[in-house]
C-alpha positions as a printed NumPy array, in Angstrom:
array([[ -0.048,  -0.382,   0.09 ],
       [  0.885,   3.667,   0.862],
       [  3.387,   4.878,   2.927],
       [  1.536,   7.26 ,   5.044],
       [  4.248,   9.138,   6.27 ],
       [  5.34 ,   9.375,   2.657],
       [  3.158,   9.563,   0.538],
       [  3.97 ,   6.976,  -1.676],
       [  3.94 ,   3.583,  -3.079],
       [  6.201,   2.17 ,  -1.403],
       [  5.083,  -1.497,  -0.538],
       [  6.162,  -4.114,  -3.688],
       [  3.258,  -6.324,  -1.724],
       [  1.194,  -3.078,  -3.301],
       [ -2.563,  -3.309,  -4.614],
       [ -0.993,  -1.23 ,  -7.79 ],
       [  1.932,  -4.176,  -7.829],
       [  1.624,  -4.564, -11.751],
       [  2.134,  -1.062, -11.963],
       [  5.117,  -0.336, -10.436],
       [  6.494,  -3.585, -12.328],
       [  5.444,  -1.74 , -15.607],
       [  6.71 ,   1.626, -13.839],
       [ 10.227,  -0.102, -13.405],
       [ 10.593,  -1.396, -16.068],
       [  9.89 ,   1.562, -17.965],
       [ 12.299,   3.361, -15.702],
       [ 15.244,   0.183, -16.138],
       [ 14.808,   1.055, -19.787],
       [ 15.544,   4.322, -19.914],
       [ 18.206,   3.466, -17.383],
       [ 19.707,   1.128, -19.811],
       [ 19.468,   3.282, -23.139],
       [ 21.889,   5.937, -21.558],
       [ 23.606,   3.826, -19.546],
       [ 26.724,   4.919, -21.082],
       [ 25.97 ,   8.416, -19.069],
       [ 26.599,   6.489, -16.102],
       [ 28.967,   3.636, -16.482],
       [ 32.289,   6.141, -17.673],
       [ 31.347,   8.989, -15.054],
       [ 32.143,   9.283, -10.952],
       [ 28.299,   8.914, -10.376],
       [ 28.11 ,   7.865,  -6.499],
       [ 26.008,   4.604,  -8.474],
       [ 26.538,   0.667,  -9.226],
       [ 24.568,   0.397, -12.795],
       [ 24.244,  -4.197, -12.623],
       [ 22.976,  -3.066,  -8.4  ],
       [ 20.648,  -1.001, -10.358],
       [ 19.599,  -3.076, -12.581],
       [ 18.557,  -5.859, -10.111],
       [ 15.719,  -3.654,  -7.532],
       [ 12.696,  -5.694,  -7.905],
       [ 10.627,  -2.308,  -6.665],
       [ 10.252,   1.143,  -7.195],
       [ 11.902,   1.748,  -3.362],
       [ 14.812,  -0.366,  -4.536],
       [ 15.72 ,   1.774,  -7.673],
       [ 14.965,   5.279,  -6.096],
       [ 17.236,   3.734,  -3.446],
       [ 20.148,   2.797,  -5.581],
       [ 19.669,   6.019,  -7.869],
       [ 17.106,   8.224,  -7.883],
       [ 18.135,   9.24 ,  -3.971],
       [ 21.714,   9.349,  -4.876],
       [ 20.994,  11.222,  -8.393],
       [ 19.602,  14.314,  -6.47 ],
       [ 22.547,  14.07 ,  -2.874],
       [ 20.373,  11.676,  -0.797],
       [ 21.253,   9.406,   1.452],
       [ 19.13 ,   6.555,   1.153],
       [ 15.019,   6.219,  -0.506],
       [ 13.707,   7.16 ,   2.841],
       [ 15.708,  10.411,   3.165],
       [ 14.477,  11.317,  -0.955],
       [ 10.88 ,  10.416,  -0.304],
       [ 11.355,  13.103,   3.176],
       [ 13.541,  15.549,   1.449],
       [ 13.009,  15.556,  -1.712],
       [  8.682,  15.446,  -1.779],
       [  7.607,  18.766,  -3.93 ],
       [  4.74 ,  19.513,  -1.625],
       [  6.942,  20.947,   1.411],
       [  8.376,  23.408,  -1.716],
       [  5.066,  24.712,  -1.962],
       [  4.473,  26.703,   0.467],
       [  7.467,  28.892,  -1.062],
       [  6.018,  29.137,  -4.988],
       [  6.098,  32.769,  -5.602],
       [  4.666,  31.924,  -9.44 ],
       [  1.817,  30.631, -10.108],
       [  1.754,  26.991, -10.198],
       [ -1.307,  24.633, -11.93 ],
       [ -1.177,  20.891, -10.042],
       [ -2.712,  18.523, -12.206],
       [ -3.754,  15.522,  -9.815],
       [ -6.374,  11.891, -11.062],
       [ -8.06 ,  10.722,  -8.719],
       [ -7.062,   7.332,  -9.068],
       [ -3.19 ,   8.078,  -9.74 ],
       [ -1.71 ,   5.364,  -7.676],
       [  1.236,   6.998,  -6.829],
       [ -0.488,   9.946,  -5.624],
       [ -3.557,   9.482,  -4.034],
       [ -6.675,  11.679,  -3.22 ],
       [ -5.467,  11.253,   0.921],
       [ -2.256,  12.304,   0.566],
       [ -3.338,  15.512,  -1.729],
       [ -1.913,  19.406,  -0.07 ],
       [ -4.968,  20.52 ,   0.168],
       [ -4.005,  23.193,   2.326],
       [ -1.169,  23.99 ,   1.362],
       [ -2.695,  25.276,  -2.017],
       [ -5.766,  27.259,   0.245],
       [ -2.598,  29.046,   1.981],
       [ -0.543,  29.97 ,  -0.823],
       [ -2.388,  31.883,  -3.843],
       [  0.059,  30.931,  -6.307],
       [ -1.438,  27.4  ,  -6.545],
       [ -4.235,  26.147,  -8.277],
       [ -4.903,  22.111,  -7.91 ],
       [ -7.09 ,  20.514, -10.251],
       [ -8.416,  16.938,  -9.939],
       [ -9.998,  15.059, -12.702],
       [-12.092,  12.007, -11.734],
       [ -9.549,   9.364, -13.823],
       [ -6.465,  10.24 , -15.328],
       [ -3.747,   8.253, -13.792],
       [ -0.107,   9.407, -13.25 ],
       [  1.066,  11.176, -15.795],
       [ -1.664,   9.761, -18.249],
       [ -4.792,  11.752, -18.942],
       [ -4.959,   9.924, -22.968],
       [ -7.809,   9.933, -25.234],
       [ -9.156,   7.743, -28.028],
       [ -8.501,   4.486, -29.267],
       [ -4.912,   4.455, -29.716],
       [ -3.739,   7.819, -27.944],
       [ -1.194,   9.366, -29.647],
       [ -0.399,  13.979, -29.966],
       [ -2.016,  16.747, -27.511],
       [ -4.608,  14.97 , -24.89 ],
       [ -6.729,  16.936, -22.343],
       [ -2.847,  17.214, -19.926],
       [ -1.571,  19.462, -22.784],
       [ -4.77 ,  21.494, -24.412],
       [ -5.318,  22.29 , -19.884],
       [ -1.616,  23.402, -19.276],
       [ -1.973,  25.229, -22.873],
       [ -4.465,  27.316, -21.526],
       [ -3.106,  27.618, -18.606],
       [ -0.491,  28.932, -19.52 ],
       [ -2.381,  31.587, -21.886],
       [ -4.336,  32.964, -18.824],
       [ -1.08 ,  33.666, -16.99 ],
       [ -0.233,  35.667, -20.206],
       [ -3.211,  37.758, -20.773],
       [ -3.766,  38.434, -16.942],
       [  0.155,  39.747, -17.014],
       [ -0.905,  41.728, -20.297],
       [ -4.079,  42.927, -18.45 ],
       [ -1.884,  44.414, -15.908],
       [  1.246,  45.969, -17.99 ],
       [  0.417,  49.69 , -17.472],
       [  0.78 ,  49.705, -21.608],
       [ -2.983,  47.845, -20.817],
       [ -4.579,  49.459, -18.748],
       [ -3.446,  53.464, -18.851],
       [ -4.402,  53.084, -22.844],
       [ -7.894,  51.697, -22.432],
       [-11.403,  51.986, -19.685],
       [-10.774,  48.792, -17.954],
       [-10.995,  49.02 , -14.474],
       [ -7.977,  47.791, -12.639],
       [ -9.667,  46.889,  -9.248],
       [-11.14 ,  43.683, -11.311],
       [ -7.53 ,  41.69 , -11.317]])
């Protein structure tokens, strides 16, 4: 299951084991494709040991944590968690999460942190999985996530344009609406 202390999938006996194994396989494939970057460098990782990982936690312990300067998976999951950085975000930021995301379950979402920071917008969807949001029978190309992010960026650009001195001084638009 999910470890409440970390809010991540950390148990190999999880009900999401198939998803975990799929994701682990993808991570190992990416690492194998780029192993030349790791084998000839002085990095704090052991390629062969990483490739023997049987769980995401083992992969994170052997590779991800080391690449980001953490001692182990526990330190990485505790201190590297993006939710800890939310209070310090000072630009408009869109957070998108699906209710069926097996790696970021609803009960661990940072609702209070989002409420306390006016720069954060949290969008919840019923489905989407973990970075899914795919559409159609053979999903390819732009999808709902692409459109949502594009729309958010357009709104941020337009809002910034409306707040600009050139625009507000040259029109009769009341500035107290922004």
